[in-house]
C-alpha positions in Angstrom: -50.2 293.9 35.6 -49.2 295.6 38.9 -50.2 299.1 40.1 -46.7 301.6 39.6 -47.4 305.3 40.3 -45.8 307.5 37.6 -44.3 309.9 40.2 -43.1 307.1 42.7 -39.5 308.8 42.4 -40.9 312.1 43.4 -42.9 310.8 46.5 -39.7 309.1 47.6 -37.6 312.0 47.3 -40.2 314.1 49.3 -40.3 311.3 51.9 -36.3 311.7 52.2 -36.8 315.6 51.9 -39.3 315.2 55.1 -36.8 312.7 57.1 -34.3 315.3 56.5 -35.8 318.1 57.8 -36.9 316.1 60.8 -33.3 315.2 61.4 -32.3 318.8 61.1 -35.1 319.9 63.6 -33.8 317.4 66.1 -30.4 318.3 65.8 -31.2 322.0 66.3 -33.5 321.0 69.2 -30.7 319.0 71.2 -28.1 322.1 70.5 -30.8 324.5 71.7 -31.4 322.1 74.8 -27.7 322.3 75.5 -27.1 325.9 75.1 -30.5 326.5 77.4 -28.6 324.2 80.0 -25.5 325.9 79.8 -27.2 329.4 80.3 -29.1 327.9 83.4 -25.6 326.9 84.6 -23.9 330.5 83.9 -26.8 331.9 85.8 -26.6 329.5 88.9 -22.7 330.2 89.2 -23.1 334.0 88.9 -26.1 333.7 91.6 -23.8 331.6 93.8 -20.9 334.2 93.4 -22.6 337.2 94.1 -24.1 335.6 97.2 -20.5 334.9 98.3 -19.4 338.3 97.3 -22.2 339.8 99.4 -21.6 337.7 102.5 -17.6 338.7 102.1 -18.4 342.3 101.9 -19.7 342.1 105.2 -16.2 341.6 106.5 -13.4 343.8 105.3 -12.2 343.3 101.8 -9.2 344.9 100.0 -10.2 347.5 97.1 -8.2 345.1 94.7 -10.5 341.9 95.4 -13.5 344.2 95.2 -12.4 345.3 91.5 -11.6 341.7 91.0 -15.0 340.3 92.0 -16.9 343.2 90.1 -14.8 342.4 87.0 -15.5 338.7 87.2 -19.4 339.4 87.9 -19.4 341.9 84.7 -17.6 338.9 82.9 -20.3 336.5 84.0 -23.0 339.0 82.9 -21.4 338.8 79.2 -21.3 335.3 79.2 -24.7 335.1 79.9 -25.9 337.9 77.5 -24.1 335.9 74.9 -25.5 332.6 75.9 -29.0 334.3 76.0 -28.3 335.7 72.3 -27.4 332.0 71.4 -30.4 330.5 72.9 -32.6 332.8 71.2 -30.9 332.3 67.7 -31.5 328.8 68.1 -35.0 329.1 69.1 -35.7 331.2 65.9 -33.6 328.6 63.7 -35.7 325.5 65.7 -39.0 327.8 64.6 -37.9 328.0 60.9 -36.8 324.1 60.9 -40.1 323.4 62.4 -42.1 325.3 59.7 -39.9 324.0 56.8 -40.8 320.2 58.4 -44.3 321.2 58.5 -44.6 322.1 55.0 -42.4 318.9 53.9 -44.8 317.0 55.5 -47.7 318.9 53.9 -46.0 318.3 50.4 -45.4 314.5 51.3 -49.3 314.1 52.3 -50.4 315.8 48.8 -48.2 313.3 47.0 -48.9 310.3 48.9 -52.8 311.1 48.4 -52.2 311.5 44.9 -50.5 308.1 45.0 -53.4 306.6 47.0 -56.1 308.1 44.6 -54.3 306.8 41.6 -54.0 303.2 43.2 -57.8 303.4 44.0 -58.2 304.5 40.0 -56.3 301.7 38.9 -58.1 298.9 41.1 -61.3 300.3 40.0 -60.2 299.9 36.6 -59.0 296.4 37.2 -62.2 295.6 38.8 -64.2 296.9 35.7 -62.2 294.8 33.5 -62.5 291.9 35.2 -66.2 292.2 35.9 -66.7 292.8 32.0 -64.5 289.4 31.2 -66.9 287.7 33.7 -69.8 288.8 31.8 -68.2 288.3 28.5 -67.5 284.8 29.6 -71.1 284.6 31.3 -72.6 285.7 27.9 -70.7 282.9 25.8 -71.7 280.3 28.3 -75.5 281.3 28.3 -75.3 281.1 24.3 -73.3 278.0 24.3 -76.2 276.7 26.4 -79.0 277.6 24.2 -77.4 276.3 21.2 
């Protein structure tokens, strides 16, 4: 007779849910890191462009060149704003996934501890039965020796 936890399928399902939540969190983390890297590149690109633009402003520029450069800086600012918004959204999603993972971990621990308690109870029961059988055999031997 071996131990079988009554709710083994539920425990397995909870473990799979935890693994899935962990995977989802890692995917969001990777996407977030990529978005942060893109944001950093945009900021560096804008800073470099503004430095070059300021250097060129010391020399004479045509009005159309100034307008084009101002429009490009405006375009870069919009891209930076979009990238920041995306990073913020991904950060929020990452926190949600992390909270979900924590909740799934807690559920899994509850079911695992219940399984461990059930195993301990089963082991104690088997040991008691075994001890009772040994006691019974000792009593029978004692009676056979005395007869």
